[in-house]
C-alpha positions, 0 to 999 in steps of 0.5 A: 649519250652513252646509253650502251653502258646500261644496256644490261639494266635495260634488259633487266627492266624488260625481264621484269615486265616480261615476267609480269606479262607472262603471269597474265597468260599462263594457267595456274598449273604453269606459273611455276615456269615464271621462276625459271624464266626469271632465273634464265633471264638474269643469267642471260643478262650476266652473259650480255654484261660480260660480253659487252662490258665497257667503262664510262659514265652517264649524265656527267658522272651521275652513274659510273660504270667502272670495274667496281660497278661491273663487279657488283652488277654481276654479283647482284644478278648472281644472287638474284638467280639464287634467291629466285630458285630458292623461292620456287617451292615456298612461293608455290606452297605458301603465297600466290601471285608469283609473277608479281613476286618475281618481278618485284624481286628483279626490280630490287636487283636493278635498284641494288645495281644502280646503288653500287653505280651511283656517283651522286647522292640523289641518284643513290637516294632514288636507287635506295628508295626503289630498293626499299619500296620493293622490299616493303612490298615483299616483306608484306607479300603474304597478305593473309598472314598477320605476322607478314602484315605487321612486319610490313607496317613496321618496316614501312614506318621505320624505313620511311623515317630513315629515308627522311633522315637521309633526304634531310641530310642530303638537302643540308649538304647541298644547301651548304656546298651546292653539289651532290656529286661525290667527286665535287664534294671531295674537292670542296671539302678538301679546300676548307680547313674546318667543316661547318656545324651545318655540314657536320649535321648533314653528314650525321643525318646521312650516316644515321639513315645508313645505320637504319638501313643496315640495322646497326645498333641502336637503329636496329629495332625494326630488324627482328620483327621484320625478319620474323614476319616476312616470308622466309625467302624475303628474310634471306634477301633482306639480310643479304641484298640490302646490306651489301647494296648499301655498303657497296655505295658506302665504300664509294661515298666514303672514299670518293666523296667525304674522304677529306673529312675522315676525322669527323665521320670515322669516330661515329662509325667506330662507335656504331661498329662496336655497339652493333657487334656486341649488341647483335651477338648478345641479343641473339643468345636468348632467341628461340625462333630461328629467323629472329636468331639470324636477324640478330646474327645479321646485326652482328655481321653489320657491325663487322661491315661498319668496322671495315668502313671505319677503317678504310682510312687510318689517321695517325697521331699527328692527324695525317691520313694513311692509305697504305692498307686501304685496298687491303681493308676494302678487299676484306670488306667485299670478301666478307660481304660475299662470304656472308651472303652465300652463307646466309643464303645456304642457312636460309634455304635449309630453313625454307626446306624444313618449313615447307615440310613441317611449317616450323621455323623455331629452333626446337623444330630442327631437333634431329634434322640429321636423321630426317634429312642428313644433307640439309643438316650438313649444309646448315651446320656448315653454314653455322660454322662459317657464320661463326668464323670457324676453319675451313669455311669462307666465313673464317677466311673472310673474317681473318682477312677483314680483321687483319686488314683493320688491325694493319690500319692500327685499330686493334681495339675494334679488332679485339671487340670483333674477336670477342663478339665472334666468340659470343656468336659461337655459343648460339651457333653451336646451340643450333648445331646441338639441336641438329645432331644431338637433341632428341627427335620430336618428329621422326617424319622424313623431310623430302628434298628435290634433286634440284634443291639438293643441287642448290645446297651442294653449290652453296656448300662448295662455295663456302668450302672452296672460298675458305680454302682457295679464295685467290681467284675471287680476291683477284676479281675483288682487287680489280674492282676496288682499283676502280673506286679506291683512288684516295691519296 
């Protein structure tokens, strides 16, 4: 058995239990060290994974460790380090039990890595549930906050419903074709001329469950309340980690598993993408709370991701498949996920720093931030411009790359809708920017930010700018990753 392929996952599991154990012995005034132990541990796992990287599979393809899985393994570990460092002051000031918090966070990183490595539906489902259970706990972690408790209850109820949809879809699929392995599903589906009603029902249920997890319209009803009620670092983690992990598996699922029946699932994704892009950005226009605004912004960006998934394969007028630009689309999709993730972390960290000093997370509470803490205001406004897709930031380059790739596949209508949705988003992003730099200062107190926090903000800002101006090194890594998974013909 090739257990050496998942040594990094074993180490990550050990790190989570190490953090839990240290929490029992460290005195209260030393528990701040747990964040550094978690961050350093994940950094060492990254080094180990890079030095001893090998490709292969376990349990006859249930877990696939290829270039694609390796890329997302490093990516999830890296953003795990970032969110851990972002959480330090907030956890110390607002919520207790830091050991349990960081351990659960590490387990969600592990589940995300497993989801990206899954080559079989039940393995993916178990990984998704481990990720979901961790997020359920983290959303409700501030147990003395009624808003956090309410968000946790809503998230658990609707999350369980979406999980039930996925599981029923999996059972329907397995009952009809007798396998849950992605490669075997592709072989069996390619051998039939018309997909059965039962199989179509199974696919629709799986897609509906994925749409719930992505907060796609009309399955988005949980997102604004959960984002608003959760602790701010967890809102950031929820908006980035869960979306990227699900889309990472979806790329493998669509291109390796159900590619032969693209005519059946592609129209569903197109409709979801259009509804999500338009609905998310329109609903964001009327928000007064920053976390709710970013929730609807996240919904809008989920629409862009769904658009990329829908365009992975082009279908000609004659019903033939065209995969000439599939690599272009998958590369743009992953690039946009990374740019969105880094940008979202940057703006949420700015919000965390403001909240730690003022206790406010509404848009009006940001008035005059440029005079109270210029660096935080600068990073926040750059993040807003990147989310809107303005030059010279990573959000502009990633959107341009993704939209161009989708257009190359021939889906110009979806790209047109995406452009209009981006223009709509520009209005509410600029509204926040107006509060940062133009609106009258309501509270003239200075917001103090530590040197370490400024370094984190600086790194995120540099990535946003460099990713927008010089994305070639990152795109080369993404190309290598997608070469492993995108083998459609």
